[in-house]
N, C-alpha and C positions, 0 to 999 in steps of 0.2 A: 465877302466884305470884311475887311479888317478894321478894328477900332483903333484910331490914332489919338493918343493923349497929347493935347496941346499945352496943357497947364493945369493948375489946380489951386485950391485954397486950403490952407491949414492954419488953424488958430488965428484966423483973420488976416493971414499973410498970403499974398498972391505968389504962386510958385510957377516957374517955367517948366517946360517938359523935362529938362535935364534934372532939375531938383525933384520932380515927381519920380523919375526913374531911380535916383539915388535913394529916396525914401522907400521905394518898393523893394530895394535890395537889402534893406536892414533886416537883421534877424528878428524873429518874433519874441513876444514876452517870455515864453517858456525857455527859448534858447538863451536869451539874455540872463534869465535867472540861473540857468544851468552854468553859464560861463562865470557868473559871480560866485556861485557855490564852489565850483572847481578851483577858482582862484583862492578862495578862503580855506578850503579843506584839502586841497591837493598837497601842499607842503606837509600838513599834519599826517596825511596818509603815507607820504613818502618816508617821513621820519619813523612812523610805526613799522613800516616794512623793513627799514634799515635796522631797527632795534630787534625785530623778530629774527632777521638773518644773523645778527650778531649773537643772540642767545642760542640759536640753532648751532652755530659754529662752536660756541663755548661748550655746549652740551656734548658735541662730538669729541672735542678735545678732552673733556673730563672722562668720557667713556674710554677713549684710547689710553688715557693715563691709568685707569682702573685695570684694563686688560694687560697693561704692561707690568702691573704689580704695585702701583702706588707711587708716591713721590720719592720714596727712598730706594727704589729698585734700580736706579741708574748706577 
């Protein structure tokens, strides 16, 4: 025997079966919090990674210049 949802009530409002199904497919509280935090801190994290990559590349260039003999060795 399957349970068939015909409708529901939420905050005093009567919902039909399609509205109940839409609500059942919404993400949970923890998922929504995660989405908000990702939206807030994602760009900051991307910027930090880009800066780290830049400094790593600059460090490699400085080491290559040292091995070559300094700035006046050209």
